[in-house]
N, C-alpha and C positions, 0 to 999 in steps of 0.2 A: 123619679126620672130618668129615663135613660138619655144616654148619648150616641148623638150619630157623628160620626166620624166625614170630617168634609177631606177633599184630595189634598189640601194643602197642609194638612196636619192637626188644623183645629177642629174642635168640637161644638154642638148645638145641643143643647137640651131638648128634647121630647118624650112623648110617653105614646107607646103603640096601644089602639084600641080596637074594638070590635069595629062592623058593620053596623052591628045593631046600636052601638056607643053613639057612635057618628052619626046617624039618623036621628036618635035623641035628642043629640046635642045641636043637631044643626037647625033644630024647629025653633023659632023665633030669633035665629042669628043673621047676623047681616051679610049675604051673599047669595049664590059665590060671587066670588070677587074677579070681575070680568078677566084683569089682564092676566091672572094666573091661567084662567080657562083658555085664552088667545095664548099665550106663549108657552105654557107648560101642557094643556089638557087635563089641569087638574082643578079640581072642586074645593074652594078654598073659602072657609066662612071664618066671620069676625065672630065672637062671642061677645058677650055682655062685658066682660072684663076685658084685659088687654090680651088672653089667651086667644088662639086660633086652632082649628080643626081643618086638616088636608085628607083630601082622598086622591089616590094616584095608583092606576093599575091595580086596584083590587087590595089596596093597604091604605091603612088609615091611622092620622097621627096626630097627635096632640102637642101644640107649641105656646110657647110663652108670647111671643107674638110674631107680628106677618113679617118682619124682616127675617126672623130664623127661617120662618117658612120660602124665602124666597133665595136664603142662601142654598138651603139644601137642595131646592128646584134647577135652582142654575147650576150648582155643583153637578147634580147627576146629570144635567142635560152636557153639559161641557165634558163630561167623561164617559160620554154615550153608555153610561148606567154600568160600565165595567167592573165588577169586583172578582179579585182573586179566588176568593172562596165562594163564589157564586154557585150553588149547587152541589157545593162539596163538603158544606156544615147541614146535614141532613138535620139536627138537632136543635139550630137555633140558639136560642138564648138559653135552653136547656142544656148546652155543653158541657157546663161543669159538673152535672150531675151524672154525665156518661163517660167520663173519662176514666174510670176503672175498668168498664166493661170494654172500652177500646184499647185500654194498655192488654189487658187481659185476652183478647182475642188477637192482637199483635203477637203475645209472647205464645200464645196457644200453636199458631199457624207457623211461627219460627221454631218451635220445640223447645223455648227458653223457659225456665223457671222462674214464675213472678212470685215474690214475696210481700216486695214495696217498692216503690219508684224512688230509686237511688242511681247515683253513677256505676255502679256495678252493673244495673239491668242494663244502663244504655249501652255498656262495654261489650255484654253478652248478646244484645240486639244485633251490634254492629259487627260484631263476631260472625251471628250467623248468616246478617245480610250479604256479607263478603261470599257466601255461597250460594247465593240465590240468582238463578241462571238468566234472565231477565231483570236488573233491578232497577231499570228504567219504568217500565211497567207495573211493576210489584210496588215500588214508591207512589206513584200517581193513583193506583187504586188506595193505598194506604197512609195517604197524605195526613188527614184527620188524625190517624193513629199514633201518627209521628208527631203531630202538634200536641195530642194529650200527654204522651209519656214524656216529653221535654218537658211540657210544663208544671206536669206534677212534680219531677223533680226537682224542678228551680223552686216551687212552692213550698216543699218539703225542705229544702236547703235555706232558703232567705225568709220563710216565715211568711209567705205572701198569702194572695188568693187572687182566683181569677175574676176578671169585670169582662163583662161583654159588652159589645160595641155595637151598635147599628151603622151599616153603612148607609151613602147617602140614596142607594137605591131603595131605601124602606123595606127591605127584606133579606139581606144577608148579615147573619151576624159574626161578628169576627172577635175572636178569641184573644185579649189581653191579659197581662198581668196588674196587677194594682200595687204600684210602688211608690212611696211616698204621695199617697193620695192624688197619685196622676197612672194612668194606663201606660203601659209600655208593651211596645208589639215586638213579637217575635215571629209569629207566623208566615211573614215574608220573607224570612231566612228559609224557612223549609221550603217555601213555594220556589222560590230562588234556584233553589240548590237541584229540584227536582224537574222544572220546567225551563228554566234559563240556563243555566251553569250545565244542567243534564251531568249531574255526577253519577258516575259509574261505581265508585267507590262510598263504602258508608257514613255518615255523616251526623248522625244523634247526636254523639260524644261532643264532637267538634261544635254543633251549634250550640249546646249546651253551655261550654266553656267561653265561648263567645260571649253569650247572654250574662255569665257569672261576673265577666269583666266589666262588662256595660252597667251591670245594677251595683258591682263593687263601687265605682267610679262616680256613681250617682249619691252614694251612701254618704 
């Protein structure tokens, strides 16, 4: 099962399914449940056990129960479905398998020698970023690369791993780090530095050091 993160920071268990799987499962199921169709425009069916399937905007999910579906749909509606990584992570759930390619792409673009993901690499990248003419536009274009390199350095340093979490919009996969059996986010720091704070100076090492302190405090 995967996790969907709600806007209040809590998580709901779910599983992504295909349209074909959805159609097969709904045969013989109870539904569609009227209130979900009226309130959210979603097709929701109760299976023979407590599990529920839901289809909305071309995305299909399997949930443990009706209550979880309602939490996700209500959260998505209240937040207008906006996710900070919407359309910015083209790899979806497969992101962890693409991090090496993303790091190499960034390093090649900045003419940095990439041997392994470590603190030296972050310093070298920051040094090169200082010389980029339009750092704001460059950062927006390479945000997913920044997330990949900071995450991999943290993984190597803290012996952790990626955990992909599905947002309540049902389509955006967010990259977290699994710390003490719970997902810890850091991609928001990257996003805020680029879009909110609009930093004109390099920040890769700074975010890494901030996350290191946070992780150390949790251990």
